[in-house]
C-alpha positions in Angstrom: 9.3 12.9 -4.7 12.5 12.5 -2.6 13.6 8.9 -2.2 14.1 8.0 1.5 16.0 5.2 3.2 12.6 3.9 4.5 11.3 3.7 0.9 14.4 1.8 -0.2 14.1 -0.6 2.7 10.4 -1.2 2.0 11.1 -2.0 -1.7 13.9 -4.3 -0.7 11.5 -6.1 1.7 8.9 -6.5 -1.0 11.1 -7.6 -3.8 14.3 -9.0 -2.4 16.4 -6.8 -4.7 19.7 -5.2 -3.6 19.7 -1.9 -1.8 21.5 0.0 -4.6 19.2 -1.3 -7.2 16.2 -0.4 -5.1 17.5 3.1 -4.8 18.2 3.4 -8.5 14.7 2.3 -9.6 12.9 4.4 -7.0 14.7 7.4 -8.3 13.7 6.4 -11.9 10.1 5.9 -10.7 10.2 9.3 -8.9 9.3 7.5 -5.6 6.3 5.6 -6.9 6.5 2.2 -5.2 4.3 0.4 -7.7 6.2 1.8 -10.6 9.5 0.8 -9.0 8.3 -2.8 -8.7 7.3 -2.8 -12.4 10.8 -1.5 -13.4 12.4 -4.3 -11.3 10.3 -6.9 -13.0 11.0 -5.5 -16.5 14.7 -5.6 -15.7 14.4 -9.2 -14.5 15.9 -8.2 -11.2 13.1 -9.3 -8.9 10.0 -11.6 -8.9 8.0 -8.9 -7.2 4.6 -10.3 -7.8 5.5 -13.6 -6.1 7.6 -12.1 -3.3 5.2 -9.4 -2.4 2.9 -12.0 -0.7 5.4 -13.7 1.4 4.5 -14.4 5.0 6.4 -12.1 7.3 4.4 -11.4 10.5 2.7 -13.3 13.3 -0.9 -13.7 14.1 -3.9 -15.7 12.9 -6.5 -15.9 10.2 -10.0 -17.1 11.2 -13.3 -17.5 9.5 -16.8 -17.5 10.9 -19.8 -18.8 8.9 -23.4 -18.2 10.0 -25.6 -21.2 10.9 -27.5 -21.1 7.6 -24.1 -20.9 5.8 -25.3 -17.8 3.9 -23.0 -15.3 5.5 -19.3 -15.7 6.2 -16.4 -13.4 7.3 -12.7 -13.9 7.2 -10.4 -11.8 9.4 -6.7 -11.4 10.0 -5.5 -10.3 13.4 -1.7 -9.7 13.9 0.4 -10.1 17.0 4.1 -9.4 17.6 5.2 -13.0 18.4 4.3 -16.5 17.5 3.9 -17.3 21.2 0.8 -15.0 21.4 -0.5 -16.4 18.1 -0.6 -19.9 19.7 -2.2 -18.6 22.9 -5.8 -19.9 23.5 -7.0 -16.5 24.7 -5.7 -14.9 21.5 -7.3 -17.6 19.4 -10.6 -17.1 21.1 -10.4 -13.4 20.6 -9.7 -13.8 16.8 -12.7 -16.1 16.5 -14.8 -13.4 18.3 -13.6 -10.8 15.8 -14.7 -13.0 12.9 -18.1 -13.5 14.6 -18.4 -9.7 15.0 -17.6 -9.3 11.3 -20.4 -11.6 10.2 -22.9 -9.2 11.9 -21.1 -6.1 10.7 -22.5 -3.6 8.3 -19.1 -1.8 7.8 -17.5 -1.5 4.4 -14.0 -0.7 5.6 -11.8 -1.5 8.6 -12.0 2.0 10.1 -15.8 1.8 10.4 -15.5 -1.7 11.7 -13.2 -0.6 14.5 -15.8 2.0 15.5 -18.7 -0.4 15.8 -20.1 -1.5 19.1 -18.3 -4.7 20.3 -20.9 -7.5 20.7 -23.1 -7.0 23.8 -21.0 -4.2 25.4 -20.7 -0.5 25.6 -17.2 -0.7 24.1 -16.3 -0.2 20.4 -14.3 -2.9 18.6 -11.2 -0.6 18.9 -11.7 -0.2 22.7 -12.1 -4.0 23.2 -8.9 -4.4 21.1 -7.1 -2.0 23.5 -8.3 -4.0 26.5 -7.1 -7.2 24.9 -3.7 -5.6 24.2 -3.5 -4.7 27.9 -4.3 -8.2 29.0 -2.0 -10.0 26.6 0.8 -7.5 27.0 1.6 -7.3 23.3 0.6 -5.0 20.4 -2.3 -6.5 18.4 -3.9 -5.3 15.1 -7.1 -6.2 13.3 -5.6 -5.9 9.9 -8.3 -6.8 7.5 -11.9 -8.2 7.2 -13.9 -9.5 4.3 -17.6 -10.5 4.4 -19.5 -12.7 2.0 -23.3 -13.0 1.7 -24.8 -15.5 -0.7 -27.9 -17.3 -2.0 -25.7 -20.4 -2.5 -23.3 -21.6 0.1 -20.1 -20.6 1.8 -17.3 -23.0 2.5 -14.3 -22.2 4.6 -10.9 -23.8 5.2 -8.2 -23.0 7.7 -4.6 -24.3 7.0 -1.7 -24.7 9.4 -3.6 -23.6 12.5 -4.6 -20.2 11.1 -1.6 -19.3 9.0 -3.7 -19.5 5.8 -7.5 -19.2 5.5 -9.7 -19.5 2.4 -13.4 -18.5 2.1 -15.3 -19.7 -1.0 -18.7 -18.9 -2.4 -20.5 -21.5 -4.5 -23.6 -21.0 -6.5 -25.5 -24.0 -5.2 -26.9 -25.3 -1.9 -24.5 -27.5 0.1 -24.8 -31.3 0.7 -22.1 -33.8 1.8 -20.7 -34.1 -1.7 -20.7 -30.4 -2.4 -19.0 -29.9 1.0 -16.2 -32.3 0.0 -15.9 -30.6 -3.3 -15.7 -27.1 -1.8 -13.1 -28.2 0.7 -11.0 -29.5 -2.1 -11.3 -26.2 -4.0 -10.4 -24.3 -0.8 -7.2 -26.5 -0.4 -6.3 -25.8 -4.1 -6.6 -22.1 -3.4 -4.6 -22.3 -0.2 -1.8 -24.2 -2.0 -1.7 -22.5 -5.4 -2.8 -18.9 -4.5 -4.7 -17.9 -7.7 -5.7 -14.3 -8.2 -8.9 -14.8 -10.2 -11.7 -17.4 -10.6 -11.4 -17.4 -14.4 -10.0 -15.4 -17.3 -13.4 -13.6 -17.5 -12.5 -11.9 -14.2 -9.1 -10.6 -15.5 -9.4 -6.9 -16.5 -8.0 -5.7 -19.8 -6.0 -3.2 -17.7 -4.3 -6.1 -15.9 -3.5 -7.9 -19.1 -2.1 -4.7 -20.8 0.1 -4.1 -17.8 1.4 -7.6 -17.7 2.0 -7.5 -21.5 4.0 -4.3 -21.1 6.1 -5.8 -18.3 6.8 -9.1 -20.2 7.6 -7.2 -23.4 10.2 -5.1 -21.7 11.6 -8.2 -20.1 12.0 -9.8 -23.5 13.5 -6.7 -25.1 16.0 -6.4 -22.1 17.0 -10.0 -22.9 18.1 -8.8 -26.3 15.3 -10.4 -28.3 14.2 -8.7 -31.6 10.7 -7.1 -31.4 9.0 -9.8 -33.6 10.4 -12.6 -31.4 9.6 -10.7 -28.2 6.0 -10.4 -29.2 5.7 -14.2 -29.7 7.5 -14.8 -26.4 5.2 -12.4 -24.6 2.1 -14.2 -25.8 3.4 -17.5 -24.5 4.5 -16.1 -21.2 1.3 -14.2 -20.7 -0.7 -17.4 -21.4 1.4 -19.3 -18.9 0.9 -16.6 -16.3 -2.9 -16.6 -16.7 -2.9 -20.4 -16.2 -1.2 -19.8 -12.9 -3.4 -16.8 -11.9 -6.8 -18.2 -12.9 -8.2 -20.9 -10.6 -10.3 -22.6 -13.4 -7.2 -23.0 -15.6 -4.9 -24.5 -12.9 -4.1 -28.2 -12.7 -6.0 -29.8 -9.9 -3.4 -30.6 -7.2 -5.1 -33.8 -6.1 -5.3 -35.1 -9.7 -3.0 -33.5 -12.2 -4.9 -35.2 -15.1 -7.6 -32.6 -14.5 -7.9 -28.9 -14.6 -10.1 -27.2 -12.0 -12.6 -26.5 -14.7 -12.8 -30.2 -15.6 -13.1 -31.1 -11.9 -16.1 -28.7 -11.5 -17.7 -30.1 -14.6 -17.3 -33.7 -13.3 -18.8 -32.9 -9.9 -21.7 -31.1 -11.6 -22.5 -34.2 -13.7 -22.1 -36.5 -10.7 -24.4 -34.5 -8.4 -26.8 -33.2 -11.1 -26.2 -29.6 -9.8 -25.2 -26.6 -11.8 -22.1 -25.8 -9.7 -20.1 -22.6 -10.3 -17.4 -20.9 -8.2 -18.7 -17.4 -7.6 -15.7 -15.9 -5.7 -13.1 -16.6 -3.1 -10.7 -14.8 -0.8 -7.4 -16.1 0.6 -5.6 -14.6 3.6 -2.1 -15.6 4.6 -0.9 -14.3 8.0 1.4 -11.3 7.6 1.6 -11.4 3.8 3.2 -8.1 2.7 4.4 -7.2 6.2 7.9 -7.2 7.4 8.5 -9.4 10.4 10.3 -7.9 13.3 13.7 -9.6 13.6 14.1 -11.1 17.1 16.3 -14.0 18.1 14.7 -17.0 19.8 16.2 -16.5 23.2 14.9 -12.9 23.3 11.4 -14.1 22.1 11.3 -16.7 24.9 12.4 -14.2 27.5 9.8 -11.7 26.4 7.0 -14.3 26.4 8.0 -15.4 30.0 7.9 -11.8 31.2 4.5 -11.2 29.7 
């Protein structure tokens, strides 16, 4: 596959590596973006895994939970400017999108956009087009995830909608469980784990990480036997960061999250387990349009 300037720019945006290096690894990877990121990590030239999730676009994350707390939906809706993201009309619209998602039967965003919008003859996509016309700025319903449970759903919105976390617990909710769930949501918002526990980490993921870490160590000039020992240590450290249950509890670093769950289970007499979670950060993985403040103010005033 031919390597284009757009591909080089995209890889630079994701990884922060230099343009010439991005071109070099894309050629080596034959245009495969994922492979190119792996090569950069192997060479120690970019922390791609950490930089890929940086916040780079405007908009809001919102969560809607049903009255019985058995169904929840988290959505991200993007806007062009932060002015619109702070607009009450836009905030209300994003909340309505989350409410739509709770009642949705769609399994992907395309089908969701083609559903009927609430109590109207319009589709979700047509209502979005009308909202764009009213607000005067391009908007995008980027992603939607819905949970249904026999336990309880707890949600947390941070920084006015910049980060949202939706959590499923195995047990019914009371005041103590609500507090516990909020604390876990704040942990997820702050520490951004990828998995609940090591049981959720696929062997494919571990093999790929081991391959990348091994190549890193070899590129540092370490002998193969030393590299293997280094990789085991580095992989274990990564898994502690990636797995929620292994993380230090941010509100009490004497505890891991696993120990915190065990303590609350004993205290409440409930068998508490964290079933799953989802964390959205507004604009993660997207490139923010560069626009100086004066131009942004002028545009907002015109709109």
